[in-house]
N, C-alpha and C positions, 0 to 999 in steps of 0.2 A: 669607770676607769680602773686599769690594772694596777696593782701596787703589791707591796711584799710586806706590808704591815704585819706582824705576826698575830694580831688579834684577828686577821681575817682568814687564818690557816684553820683547817679542820683535824680532828683527829682521824686516825685510819680506823674506818668502821667496815664492818663486814658488807655493808650495802654498797660500798664504794669499789667492791672487787672488779666489776666489769670496767671501770675507769682505769685501773691499775693495769689489768691485763692486756686491755688496747693499748696502753702507752708501750707497755714492755714488748709487744709484738712488732713495734716499729723498729726497735733497735736490737732486739733479741741479745740482751746482756747476759755475759757468763756469771757475773757475780751473784752470789747467794743474797747479798744486800738487796738487790734488784729483783725480790721475789715477794709477791703478796703476802703468802703464808708467813713468812718472817717478819714482814713489816707488821702485820697485824697481831700476831703472837706475841711478839717482843714490843709491841707498841705502847703498852702501859709502863713496862720497864724502862724504857729509854723515851717516852712522852714523844712518840713520833706524830708530826705534823704535816700536812700536805696542801697543795693548792695548784690548781689549773691556772698556770700564768702564761698569758700568750700562747696559748695552745700547747705548751709544755707543762710536764708534770715535775712540779718542785717539791722536795722532801726535805723534811728539816728534823733532826735528832736534837730534841731540847735538852736533854739531859747530858749528852756529849757534846754538843754545840757545834754540829758541822751539817752541811747542806750535802745531800748527794747530788751528784751531777745531774741537771735537769734533763729529763726522758722527753724523747722526741727530736724533731729537726734541731741540729747544734746551733745554740747560740755562737755568734762570732764573738772573739776573745774580749773586745771592748764592751759587748753586752753582758758576757760572764763578769767582767770586773764591774760594772754596774750593778748587778746583782748583789756580789759580795760586799760591794760598798753599802747597800741598803741595810744589808745586815749588820754591818759594822756601826751605821749609824744608829741601830737600836741596841747597841752595847754587846754586839755578838763577834765572834771572832773572824767570821766570813770566809772560814775555811770550807773547800769543797773536795768532797770524798769521791772514790770510785770513777775516777777521770779516765776513759779508755786512752790507751796508748796510741790508737789511730787518730783521737783528737789532737793530742800534742804534735804527732807527726804532721797533720793536715794543717794545723794552725800553730806555726812555730812563734808567732806573734804574741801567743799566750803568755810567754815568759816575759814580755815586757811589763806586764801587770802582775804576775805571780812568780814566786818560787815553787818548784816542785819537789816532792820525795816520794820514795817508795816506802810502805808499811810492812816489813817483813812479818811481824806479829798478826797482820790480818791476811797472811797467805791463805789462799784457798786451794784444794786439791782436787784435780780433775782425773778421772781414771777411764780407761776404756773397759764398757761393761764386759766384753767378752772376755777381757784379761782377768777380771774380779771374779769370774765366773771359773775359768779354765784353771787359774792358778799354775800356770806353767812355768817352767824355768828355775834355776837355783834361787833366785831372789824370793820366790813365792812358796818354794818348797816345803819351808817349816809351817806357813800357814795352812797348805794343803794336807800336812801330817796331822796337824792339830784337827782340822775338820773331820779327816779319817778316825782319829781317835774318839772324838766326840760321837761319832756316828756308830762305833763299834761299842762304845761305853753306854749308849743310850739308845738301842736299834728300835725302840717303839716311841721314839719322839716324834711329835707332829707338827707340822708348818702350817699355820692358819691364816687366812686371807682375813684381815681385821675388817674388811668392809662387809663381809658376810657373817662376822660374828663380832660386832661392835661393843658388845656387852664385856668382851676382854680388855677393852680400854681401861676399865677400873684396876684390873689386875696388873696392867702395864704400869700404872702410876703407883701401884703398892710394891712393884719390884724396884722403881726408882726410889721411894722412899727408904726401902730396905738397904739399896745401894748406897744413899747418902749417909745411913748411919756408920758405913763403915770408911766414909770419907771424911777429911777434915772439914768442919762447917766452915763455908766460904761464901760471901755475897754472890760469886757468879755460878754456885751451883744451885742457890736459892732463886736467884733469876731465871735459871734454865728451867728450874721446876716450875715457877709461876709461868713462864711461856708456854710450857709443855700443857700445863692444865687448860689454859686457854685454847690451845689447837685441838686438844682431845675433845673439849666441850662444844667444839664447831667442826668435828672431823667431817662430817658430811657436806655441809655448805662450803668448806673451803676446799671440797674435791680431793682430800688427803687419801692417800693409799697406805698401806701397811702390812706387815707380817709379823706374826709372833711365833715361836717356838716354845712347846710344852713339852714337860717331861712329868708324866704321871699327873695330867691336868693341870699342873703348875706353870705359869708363864716364868721362863727362864731368860728370855732373850726376846728384843723387839726392834723393829725399824719402823720409822715413819717417813714417808717422802711422797712428794709431788713432783708434776711435771714442771720443768723451769723453762724450757723453750723447745723448739721442733725435736732436737736430738740429744737433750740432757734432761735427767731426773736430778732433783736436789732431794738429798737425805738430811732432814730436819733434826731428827732425833733417834738415837740408836743407843741401847743399853743391854747389857748381859750379866748374868749373875756369874760373879768370879767363882762361886763354890762349883759350878759345872765347867771342867776344863774343856776349852775348844768351843764354848757358845760364842764367844765375841766372834771368832773366825766363822762359826756356822752361820750366823744370823747374817754377816756380811755376804757370805756367797749365796745363801739362798735369795737373799735382796737382788743380788747381780743376776740369778738365774731368772727370777721373776721379771726383772727389767729388759733381759736380753732381746724379747722381741718387740719392745716399746723404745728403746732409744739406744745411742751408740754411746754416751758418756754418762758419767755420774759425778755430780760434784758433791764432796764429802765434807764441805765447807770448811771453816777456819780451824787453825790450832790455838788462836787466841795467846800467841807467846808462851803457851804452856809446854816446856821441852819433852815430858813424856808424851803428850798428845802430838807432838811435832813429830818424835821419832815413830809412834804409831802409824801416822799418816804415811810418811815417807818409806815405811817399811813395805807398803803395798805398792809401790813402784808407780807412782802418778805418771800419767801421760804428759801432764801440764801443771805447773804450780803458778797459779795467778796471784801475782803481786798487785796491791793496790797502790795506784797513784793518787796522790792529794795536792791540792793546790794552795797555797798561803799568800794572801795578799801582799804586795810590798807596802 
């Protein structure tokens, strides 16, 4: 008998990847929250759990106490309310994250059971791959100039496919450790580093892809990404050594060049309310900013 007792939920394990990919293929979600690489890599940080419930994928974030919108054929609003109520009965909030706008449009009675709200701090930034590569127009001219300066200053730099040289992943982690030394120690930075280590340790089985830029054999920038849906890639991690002017813009552009034949769009994920990160992401002129809708039980 189906039930939503949290004791019956499972941790997100590598061997479960096929289940998640199969469910996500049904809905083709745009959000980076609906991505197995992220759920697995951040799973220990946020204590992610999951269950196949009535042939839908139900995912729960224990640490932050929210459910992801069940994946698969949509539940009706009254069924969604019953699911929320089962979590409330277990002492949880019963709130539901990443609710598609089309669900609220198609099921207006949802608001009989829930209040809804948009979370700007969880905004995701979607870009046209071609635009990130071409860097045309006034808005992106400064980015293009910084890439040109980097190329002139470091004409012998190399762009390396990390699938062909996975031994460089350890150098990427070393770059992150150095980068952390110049940042204020924070919980979020430590959590990202923990998630990154898990992703790197499982680089091949997660079917990750990545690029590194080296100068004099030293990794000075890298990006790690994977296919999100048929026409979108998700950039999970990206770092650059700020001592090398233009390296951040260079890794962004070579990533777009690499992905140009593979996808039309790139999700560069969330700003998490960080004003500096928000400005940086907006400065690349996203074609779409995806705002998260959440439901709160009445």
